[in-house]
N, C-alpha and C positions, 0 to 999 in steps of 0.2 A: 746633231751631226755625228756621223759615225766616226769611230776612231781609226785613223789610217794605218797605224802601226800594226794592227792585227792582220793586215793584208800582206805584210812585208815578206813573210816566208813564201806565200803563194806567188807573189811577183817574181821572186828570184828563181823559184823552181820552174815557173812558166817560161822565163827567159832562157833557162838552161836547156829546156826542151826545144826551143826555137833555134838556138845557135850555140856554138861553143864560145861562151863569153866568160871572161873573168869577172869576179864580183868582189868589191871591197866595201864593207860597211864601216864607216868611221863614226864613232860615238864620242862626243864630248861630254864630260861629267859636270853636272850642275850648270848647264849653259842654256839660258832662255833665249828667245828669239831676238830680243831687242838689242843686245850688244852686237849681234851679227849684222844689224842693219836690214834684216829680212822682214821687218814689219813696218807698218805705216806710222806707228807711234813711237819709234825709236828716237830718243833724245841724245844719246851718247853711244858711240860705237867703237869697237876695237878694230885695229888694222888687220884685215884678213885677205890680202890680195890673192893668195893662192887658192883658198877655198872659194872666195867670191868669184874668182876667175872661171870656175867650173860652171857658174850659172849661165855663161854665154851659150852653152849647149845643154842646158838642163831644164828641169821643171821645178819650180819653187812652190811649195804648198804654204799658203798664208795661214791656214787654220789647221795645223797639225797638233794633236794633243797626245801627250804621253800620260804618265801617272804622276802623283806627287813625289814619288821616290824612285831611286835608280833601280833597285832590285826588281820591283814590279814591272817597270818599263822594259828592262832587259829580258826578263823571263818571258814577257808577252811578245816581244819582238823575236826572240830566239825560237819560240814554239808556234807563233801565230795565234795564240790563245789569250783570252782575257784573264785578268788576275783572279776572278772568282772561279775560274776553271783550273788554273795552275796552283791555286792556293797561296800564291805569293802576292799579298796585297799591300805590303809595307816593306820597310827596309829590313834586310837580314842582318841581325846583330849577334846576340848571344846564342848559346847552344840550344836554347828552347825555341828559336825562331823557326817558323815554317819556311822551308826552302823548296827548290825545284825537285820534284820527284824523279827518280831514275827511269820511270816508265814513260815520261814525256818524250815525244818525237821532236827532234831538233832539225834545224836547217842543215847542218853538216851531215846528219844521218841521211836526210833526203837526197842531198847532192852526192853522197857517197854510194848509196845503195839503190836509189830509185831513178836518178837522172840517166838519160841515154848515154851520156859521157861521164865517167867517174871523175870527180873533182878532188884535187888536193885541197886541204883545208887547215887553217890555223887560227887560233885565238891568241892575239898578242895584246897584252895589257891587262886591264882590270877584268876580273870575273864577277864576283859578288852575286852569284845566283845560287850558291850553296853555303851552308855553314862550314867554316874551315876546320875540318877534322882530318886525321891521317887517311881515313878511308875515302872521304869525299874529294881529296886532292886528286884522286884518280879519275873523277867523273868526266872532266873535259875530254880526255882521250879514250878512256876505257868504256865509258857509258854513252857519251853524247856524240861520238864520231869524229872528233878532231884528230888530226895526225900530230899536231903540236900545240901545246899550251905553254906560253911564257908570259909571266906577269905576276901581279899581286892578286891573291885570292879574295881578300876581304874588301870592305867598302872604301877604305881610304888608306893612304900611307902617311905616317907621322912626319916624314921629311922627304922632300923631293930629291935630296942628295944623300940620303942615308936610309935605305929601305931594303927589304928582303924580297927576292924574286923566287917564284916557283917555276921550275921547268919540268913539265910532265910528271908532276906529283913530288918531285925532289926539290927540297929547299936549298937554294944556292947560298953562297956567301953574301954578306951585306954588299949592296950595290951603291956606289958613290957617284956614278954617272947620273946627270940630271934625268929624272924619270921620263919626261917627254922625249928627250933625245934617245934614251935607251929603248923606248917603245919603237921608234922608227928604225933604230939600228937593228933590233931583233926582226922587225918586219922585212927589211931589205935583205938581211942575212938569210932568212928563210926563203924568200923569193929567188935568191941566187942559187939555191940548191935544186930548184924545180927543173924538170925536163922542159925543153922549149915549148912543146906543143900541148902540154897538159894544162887544162884550165884550172884556175884556183879560186878558192873562196877565202877571203881574209876578213876576219872580224877584228877590227883595230879599235881598241877601247882605251882611250886616253884617261889618265887620272885628272888631267887638267880640264877646266880650271877649278876643280874642287879644292876646298881648303886642305891644308893650311895655305893662306895667302903668303906670298913670298916674292923675292926679287929673282927673276930668271937670269940666266947668263946674259951678259951684255950684248953678245952677238946675235941674240934671238929676238930682241925687241927694240923699240925706239921710243918708249915712253920716257920723257925727261924728268929729272928731279927726284928720282927714287934713291933713297939712302939705304934701304933695306933693313933699317933698325926696326925692332918690334913696335916701338912707339910710333914711328912714321907709318908703318903698315896699319896699325890700329886706327890712326887718324885718317888714313887715305886708302881704305881697302879697295875702292873702285879702281884706283890707278894700278894697283898691283894685279887686280883681276884682269884688267885690260892687257897688262904686260904678259900675263900667263896665257891669255887667249892668242895674242900675237906670236908668242913663242911656239905655241901649238901649231899655228898656221905656218910659221917659218919651217918647222920640222916636217910638216905635211908636204911642203914644197919639195923637200928632198925625195919623198916617196913618189910624188908626181914626176919629178925629173927622172927617177929610175924607170918609171913606166915609159917615158918618152925615149930615153936612151936605149931601152930594150925592145922598142917597137910594140909595146903593150897598151899604149894609151887608147888606140882606136878599137881595141878588143876588150876594154874593161868598163864595166858598169860600176859607178861609184855612188854610194848613198851616204849622205852626211846628215847627222841628226844629233840632237841633245837628248837627255833622258828625263829631265824635269826642269822646272823653272829655277831662277836664281836664288841664291842665299839672301836672306833679308838684309844682310850688311851691305850688299852691292845692288840692292833693288833700285829701279828707276821709277818707282811709283811711291806715292805718299804712304799708303796703308801698309804697315809692316805685317799685317795679318793675312795678306794676299800674296804669299810667296811660296817657295819650296816647302813641301810638306802639307800644303792645303789644296783643296779642289777648286779654288778660284782660278780664273784664267791664267794669271801670272804664275801660278804654281804648276800648271800642266801644259802651258803653251810653249812649244819647243821649235827650234829651227829644224827644218826637214826639206831636203831637196834631193833630186835624183839627176845624176849626170850620165848622159849617154851621147855618143858621137852622132848617132842618127837622129833625124827629126822626130821629136817625141810624138807628133800627131800620127805618124805612120805606125805606131805601136798600139794595137788594140787594147793591151793591158792598161795603158794610160787612160783610155776612154772609160774603162771600168773604174779606175781609181778616182778620176775627176768627178764622177758622179757622187763620190763619198765625201769630198771636201772641195772647197773652192781653191783653185790654184792659179798661178800666173805662169804661163809658158813664156820664157824670155826670147823665144824665136817666133817669127811670123809664120 
């Protein structure tokens, strides 16, 4: 089976040539398909009414594969190239890690310089495609074509309520706003600055539900019985994982409401995806060796769907994609 994510850049550029469409790519961190209820073998799912609601006018891909680690999936999606071509085959960690070369052609560059209509573009949230050095903090905007980067540059944050944000290569003060909330705040703030008729491309990369597992703000989830103590988290990681997913969905609902309030929903294409399988502590399978970081199905099987207001079968690009993977169209 061919890997669907390598076609993503082509899909979005193709669509931009057909019509002036806004594009939002939402990436959940360390989220396999089973907790989303997108697979037949799901035994436990998180509440995701906003994200699942998009499936009413979307295409759900049952067999979408990423890579075992977030860096390699993100660089592959960002460039439309496989890991053996980008050179990023694993997680980007220390200074000696292989990272995305500045010569790679990115989606925002294509939309900025090659699309018939020039797109505004922003990366809000996690980056993790380059080693964090002072020079490479400039890469999202000065090299890869984004007009704005706001988020964390490395692979994870130590605390969701005490973390450092980078804004266009400049390190800001410590952020104490819940990270998932801050990501949506930044996205909406950027969208509010755009001219009404200019199409936009938003790469929205949540840290959630990546570790550290924690108790989200009470207004963002409905999982009962969570004390938030480290002992309780260690004993019940799956419950906190579900709460983090629901909190992400709740905040995504704010973004969707912004699109509705500003009459952008009908002109926006939304792609939702994970980057790799679940952490072994929250796995829903018996074998702890078949999880994130491995090439087994549970390590690379990710949620992936495409929301568009028009009937998907009318778009020839979908016929191309569905030859590469088995999908379920949720509309007749």
